[in-house]
C-alpha positions in Angstrom: 0.0 0.0 0.0 2.7 2.5 0.9 4.8 1.8 -2.2 1.8 2.2 -4.4 0.9 5.5 -2.6 4.4 6.9 -3.1 4.1 6.2 -6.9 0.7 7.9 -7.0 1.9 10.9 -5.1 4.7 11.3 -7.7 2.2 11.1 -10.6 -0.1 13.6 -8.9 2.7 16.1 -8.7 3.1 16.1 -12.5 -0.6 16.3 -13.4 -4.0 16.9 -11.9 -4.7 13.2 -12.0 -6.8 13.2 -8.8 -9.0 16.1 -9.8 -12.1 13.9 -9.7 -14.3 12.3 -7.0 -14.1 8.6 -6.0 -14.9 6.3 -8.8 -17.3 4.0 -6.9 -20.2 6.4 -7.5 -21.6 8.9 -10.0 -21.3 12.5 -8.9 -22.5 16.0 -9.9 -20.5 19.1 -9.3 -22.3 21.5 -7.0 -19.6 24.1 -6.1 -16.2 25.0 -7.4 -13.7 27.8 -7.2 -10.6 27.6 -9.3 -9.3 30.9 -8.0 -8.7 32.1 -11.6 -9.5 35.8 -11.0 -7.4 38.6 -9.8 -8.7 38.5 -6.3 -11.0 36.4 -4.0 -14.6 36.6 -5.1 -16.2 38.2 -2.1 -19.7 37.4 -3.3 -18.7 33.7 -2.8 -16.5 33.9 0.3 -16.5 35.7 3.6 -13.4 36.4 5.6 -12.4 36.9 9.2 -11.1 40.3 10.2 -9.8 40.5 13.7 -7.5 39.1 16.4 -7.2 35.4 17.1 -4.8 33.7 19.6 -1.2 34.4 18.6 -2.2 36.3 15.4 -4.9 38.2 13.8 -6.7 37.2 10.5 -7.3 39.7 7.8 -9.0 39.5 4.4 -6.1 41.0 2.5 -3.9 38.1 3.5 -5.9 36.1 1.0 -4.0 36.7 -2.3 -4.6 35.2 -5.7 -1.7 34.8 -8.1 -1.6 32.7 -11.3 -4.8 30.8 -10.4 -3.8 29.9 -6.9 -5.1 31.3 -3.6 -2.2 32.0 -1.2 -3.2 32.6 2.5 -0.1 34.6 3.6 1.4 34.9 7.0 2.6 38.4 7.8 4.4 40.2 10.6 2.3 43.3 11.5 4.5 46.4 12.1 3.1 48.2 13.9 0.9 45.6 15.6 -2.6 45.3 14.2 -5.5 44.6 16.4 -3.0 44.1 19.2 -1.3 41.3 17.3 2.2 41.2 15.8 1.3 38.5 13.3 -1.6 37.7 11.0 -2.9 34.8 8.9 -6.1 34.1 6.9 -9.5 32.5 7.0 -12.3 32.3 4.4 -15.6 30.4 4.3 -18.4 30.1 1.8 -20.9 33.0 2.2 -24.0 31.2 1.0 -23.0 27.7 -0.1 -23.6 24.9 2.4 -24.2 21.2 1.6 -25.2 18.1 3.5 -23.3 15.0 2.4 -21.2 14.7 -0.7 -17.5 14.7 -1.7 -15.4 17.8 -0.7 -11.9 18.2 -2.1 -9.2 20.8 -2.5 -5.7 20.8 -4.1 -3.3 22.4 -1.6 0.3 22.9 -0.8 1.4 23.4 2.9 2.9 26.5 4.4 5.8 26.2 6.8 4.9 25.8 10.4 1.2 26.5 9.8 -2.0 24.7 10.7 -3.0 24.2 7.0 -6.8 23.7 7.3 -9.5 22.6 4.8 -12.7 22.1 6.9 -16.5 21.9 6.9 -18.6 23.5 9.6 -22.1 23.6 10.8 -21.8 27.0 12.4 -22.7 27.5 16.1 -23.7 31.1 15.6 -26.9 30.1 14.0 -27.8 28.1 17.2 -29.0 25.3 14.9 -28.3 21.7 15.9 -26.5 19.6 15.3 -23.3 21.7 15.5 -20.3 19.9 14.1 -17.0 20.3 12.2 -15.4 17.9 9.8 -11.7 18.7 9.4 -10.8 17.3 6.0 -7.2 18.1 6.9 -5.5 20.3 9.5 -2.0 19.5 8.3 1.4 20.4 9.6 4.8 20.5 7.9 6.6 18.6 6.8 4.2 15.6 6.3 1.4 15.3 8.9 -2.2 14.9 7.8 -4.7 15.4 10.7 -8.3 14.2 10.1 -10.7 15.0 12.9 -14.4 15.1 13.6 -15.8 17.5 16.2 -19.3 17.6 17.6 -20.9 19.7 20.3 -23.0 17.9 22.8 -25.6 20.1 24.4 -26.8 19.8 28.0 -29.9 22.0 28.0 -30.8 21.3 31.6 -27.4 22.6 32.8 -27.2 25.3 30.1 -23.8 24.4 28.7 -22.3 22.4 25.8 -19.2 20.4 25.4 -17.0 19.7 22.4 -16.4 16.0 21.7 -13.7 15.2 19.2 -12.2 12.1 17.5 -9.3 12.3 15.2 -6.4 10.5 13.6 -3.1 11.5 12.0 -1.1 10.0 9.1 2.4 10.8 7.9 2.7 11.2 4.1 5.9 9.8 2.5 6.8 13.3 1.1 7.2 16.9 2.2 3.8 18.3 1.7 5.1 21.9 1.4 7.1 21.1 -1.7 4.2 20.3 -4.1 0.4 20.3 -4.4 -1.7 17.3 -3.3 -5.4 16.6 -3.0 -7.3 16.3 0.3 -10.9 15.1 0.3 -13.7 13.8 2.5 -16.7 11.8 1.4 -19.5 12.3 3.8 -22.9 10.5 3.9 -25.5 9.5 6.4 -23.5 6.5 7.6 -19.8 7.5 7.5 -17.0 10.0 6.7 -14.1 8.8 4.5 -10.9 10.9 4.4 -8.7 10.8 1.3 -5.2 11.8 0.3 -4.4 12.0 -3.4 -7.4 9.7 -4.1 -6.4 7.1 -1.5 -8.8 6.4 1.4 -7.0 6.9 4.7 -9.6 6.9 7.5 -13.2 5.9 8.0 -15.6 7.2 10.7 -19.0 5.8 11.4 -21.8 7.0 13.9 -20.9 10.6 13.4 -24.4 12.2 13.8 -23.5 15.0 11.3 -26.9 15.4 9.5 -27.1 19.0 8.4 -25.6 21.3 5.8 -22.1 22.6 6.4 -20.1 25.4 4.8 -16.6 25.1 3.4 -13.5 26.8 4.9 -9.8 27.4 4.2 -7.7 28.8 7.0 -4.2 29.0 8.5 -2.9 29.5 12.0 0.7 29.7 13.1 1.3 26.2 14.6 3.4 26.8 17.7 3.8 23.1 18.4 5.6 22.7 15.0 7.8 25.7 15.9 8.8 24.2 19.2 9.3 20.6 18.0 11.3 21.5 15.0 13.1 24.5 16.6 11.9 26.9 14.0 12.3 30.6 14.9 9.0 32.5 14.7 10.5 35.0 12.3 10.8 32.2 9.6 7.0 32.0 9.2 6.9 35.5 7.7 5.6 35.1 4.2 4.7 31.4 4.7 1.4 30.6 3.0 -1.0 27.7 2.5 -1.6 27.7 -1.3 -4.9 26.3 -2.7 -5.2 25.6 -6.4 -9.0 24.9 -6.3 -11.9 23.7 -4.1 -14.6 21.4 -5.5 -17.8 19.9 -4.0 -19.9 17.1 -5.5 -23.2 15.6 -4.6 -23.6 11.8 -5.1 -26.1 10.8 -7.8 -25.9 7.1 -7.3 -23.6 4.3 -6.2 -22.0 2.3 -9.0 -20.3 -0.5 -6.9 -19.6 -1.7 -3.4 -16.5 -0.4 -1.6 -13.8 -3.0 -0.9 -10.8 -0.8 -0.5 -11.6 1.0 2.8 -9.6 1.0 6.1 -11.2 -0.5 9.1 -13.8 2.0 10.4 -13.6 3.8 13.7 -16.9 4.5 15.5 -17.7 7.9 17.0 -19.2 7.5 20.4 -20.7 10.2 22.6 -19.2 10.2 26.1 -21.2 8.6 28.9 -20.9 8.6 32.6 -20.1 5.2 34.1 -22.5 4.0 36.8 -20.5 3.5 40.0 -21.2 2.7 43.6 -19.4 3.7 46.9 -16.5 1.3 47.5 -14.7 2.7 50.5 -16.0 2.2 54.1 -16.5 5.7 55.5 -16.8 4.5 59.1 -14.3 4.7 62.0 -12.3 7.2 64.0 -10.0 9.6 62.2 -6.4 10.6 62.9 -5.1 14.0 61.5 -2.3 13.7 59.0 -2.1 17.3 57.8 -4.2 20.5 57.7 -3.5 23.5 55.5 -5.6 26.6 55.1 -3.1 28.5 52.9 -3.6 31.7 55.0 -0.2 33.4 54.2 -0.1 35.1 50.8 3.1 34.7 48.8 5.3 31.6 49.0 4.0 28.1 49.7 3.4 27.0 53.3 6.2 25.0 55.0 6.3 21.4 53.9 4.8 22.1 50.4 7.1 21.7 47.3 6.8 22.9 43.8 7.0 20.2 41.1 6.4 22.5 38.2 5.4 26.1 37.3 4.9 28.9 39.8 2.0 28.1 42.2 1.4 30.7 44.9 -0.9 31.7 47.7 -3.0 34.8 46.9 -5.6 36.9 48.7 -9.0 37.2 47.0 -12.0 39.3 48.1 -13.4 36.3 50.0 -10.4 34.2 51.2 -6.7 33.4 50.9 -6.1 30.5 48.7 -3.6 28.3 46.8 -3.7 29.4 43.1 -2.7 26.9 40.3 -2.2 28.3 36.8 -2.0 25.8 33.9 0.7 23.2 34.4 1.4 24.4 38.0 2.0 21.4 40.3 2.5 21.3 44.1 2.9 18.3 46.4 3.3 17.6 50.1 5.2 14.6 51.4 3.6 13.0 54.5 5.7 12.6 57.7 5.5 8.8 57.0 4.0 6.6 54.3 0.3 5.8 55.0 -1.5 2.6 54.1 -5.1 1.7 54.9 -7.9 4.2 54.4 -7.6 8.0 54.0 -10.0 10.9 53.9 -8.9 14.0 51.9 -11.1 17.1 52.0 -10.6 20.6 50.4 -12.5 23.5 49.0 -11.9 24.1 45.3 -13.0 26.5 42.5 -12.7 25.1 39.0 -14.0 26.8 35.9 -16.4 25.2 33.4 -14.2 24.9 30.3 -10.5 24.5 30.4 -9.8 24.9 34.1 -8.9 21.4 35.3 -7.7 20.0 38.6 -5.8 16.8 39.0 -5.5 15.0 42.4 -3.1 12.1 43.1 -1.6 10.4 46.1 2.1 10.0 45.5 4.4 7.0 45.5 8.0 6.9 46.5 10.4 9.1 44.5 13.5 11.3 45.1 12.4 14.9 45.7 16.0 16.1 45.2 15.9 14.9 41.6 14.5 17.8 39.5 13.0 15.6 36.9 11.5 13.2 39.4 9.8 16.1 41.2 8.3 17.3 38.0 7.0 13.9 36.9 6.0 12.5 40.2 2.3 13.1 39.7 2.0 10.4 37.1 5.0 8.1 37.5 6.0 5.5 40.0 3.7 4.0 42.6 0.9 6.6 42.4 -2.6 5.9 43.6 -5.8 7.5 42.2 -5.6 9.8 39.2 -8.7 11.9 39.7 -9.4 14.7 37.3 -11.9 17.6 37.4 -12.3 18.5 33.7 -14.9 21.0 32.6 -18.2 19.9 34.0 -17.1 16.3 34.7 -15.2 14.2 37.2 -13.2 11.4 35.7 -10.2 9.1 36.4 -7.5 7.5 34.4 -5.9 4.0 34.3 -3.6 2.4 31.7 -6.3 -0.1 30.9 -9.4 2.1 30.8 -7.9 5.4 29.9 -10.3 8.3 30.8 -13.5 7.2 32.4 -16.2 9.8 33.4 -17.8 9.0 36.8 -20.0 12.1 37.5 -21.0 15.7 36.7 -19.2 18.4 38.5 -20.6 21.9 37.7 -17.7 24.4 37.7 -17.7 28.1 38.4 -18.5 28.0 42.1 -16.7 27.0 45.3 -17.4 23.4 46.3 -16.2 21.2 49.2 -14.6 17.9 48.0 -14.3 14.7 50.0 -12.2 11.9 48.6 -12.1 8.5 50.4 -9.2 6.2 49.6 -8.7 2.5 50.4 -5.1 2.0 49.5 -5.0 -1.7 50.3 -7.8 -2.3 47.8 -6.7 0.4 45.3 -10.1 2.2 45.1 -11.5 5.6 45.8 -14.9 7.4 46.2 -15.6 11.2 45.6 -18.3 13.2 47.4 -19.5 16.8 47.1 -20.2 18.4 50.5 -23.3 20.6 50.3 -25.0 22.0 53.4 -23.0 19.7 55.6 -24.3 16.6 53.7 -22.0 14.4 51.6 -23.5 13.6 48.1 -21.8 10.7 46.4 -20.5 11.7 42.9 -18.6 8.6 41.7 -15.9 6.1 42.3 -13.1 4.3 40.6 -9.8 2.4 40.8 -6.3 3.7 41.3 -4.0 4.3 38.3 -1.4 2.0 39.8 -1.3 -0.4 42.7 -0.1 1.5 45.7 1.2 -0.1 48.9 1.3 3.2 50.8 0.7 6.9 50.0 3.9 8.9 50.5 2.2 12.3 49.8 -0.4 14.2 48.0 -0.2 16.1 44.7 -2.3 18.8 43.1 -1.8 19.9 39.5 -3.6 22.2 37.0 -3.9 19.9 34.1 -5.8 22.3 31.9 -5.3 25.4 29.7 -7.8 27.9 31.1 -8.1 30.2 34.1 -6.6 29.3 37.5 -7.8 26.6 39.9 -8.2 27.7 43.5 -7.7 25.5 46.6 -8.4 26.2 50.2 -8.8 24.4 53.6 -7.2 21.1 52.8 -7.1 18.2 55.3 -5.8 14.7 55.2 -6.9 12.2 57.8 -6.3 8.5 58.3 -9.0 6.0 59.4 -7.9 4.1 62.5 -8.4 0.4 61.8 
């Protein structure tokens, strides 16, 4: 398969051999732009004009030359819209289609997120709201094929983005020549193509509404970091698109026998769990911390990563964790048996995530061991507050959701641990009453807990912690 694909890629670079939809069906052309004019046809396309992340996006960055659309990356001197850099984004003004074959002929730009995608826009508040990324590729050779769908929780007045994607490495540098990228979308499945070759199949998508067509670029900071590319080198970098074409299927001509094994898109579900840890018995204090002195961490606490600190808010003095901040506290002696951990926390509803672990044995004087101790070695539970959910992680089950946890307000958390059995329960304390949220197993078997770790495992606003206690049940 790979050898044949290399040959076909070579042929495609010499001619437009793949400028046609898949041959298993009869198709009719419903939309095309060959970019043959002197500029973008703004009666067909709309464009973003404004700041976005590292850069802004401006209509004039969409430049047509010799029948090719170049979406040019520019350094803005002086800054424009508060941004030093700009890229480009266009989408079809009126055209939208449900199902069909969507294809473009494109050449990558250096260190960009080179994107050809379909969207059922959210600003219309029409459901379903989804996105099909035909390709969000990165130099030199990565093709990223992803499906995104928003899951709406009307009773809680929020929505969450659920995504499933896959990547593939082409055998050539995709910034050196043009190649075709396509997606065949019907009621049953989405099939992704590269130069006419099917790469990925997704079923169960739930994308049953018209979507518009988009071309865009973003400076891809991950590529800059991984390949040690100075930011200055992306000036003038451009994703170049020869054409975009969309077809509607008229009829099938034959059965498909050349497709990869399909992957099924599943909406996330909350696992049904029951309490596993005996909550009875006398308790012995292990540690108590109210984080009442703004500035440096309290005595006994250590920094594993970032710059966690204690701050004073209008209501209280708290431990603040920014993204990737990690603190830990080693117990006076390792503890086996059952533990009760309680603390107040404030997590946001989107990217503000808290991770709680009990630590195994490691060398705190080793800088790398300190930084990685929250997920290596003989750690216990790996409990994660992500968005509106509570979940845990194990090597066998990966991420499992065990309960809803509305963010945006202070809450009292109680975690019961049975180290000998390797299980935990989580409760939410409201009005003095403990409401069970969910339970699960430890990430690793743990003979004894050597300490406790708290980490911001998200990308949003800070997580706040206050009034933390650890107690041991007397057996």
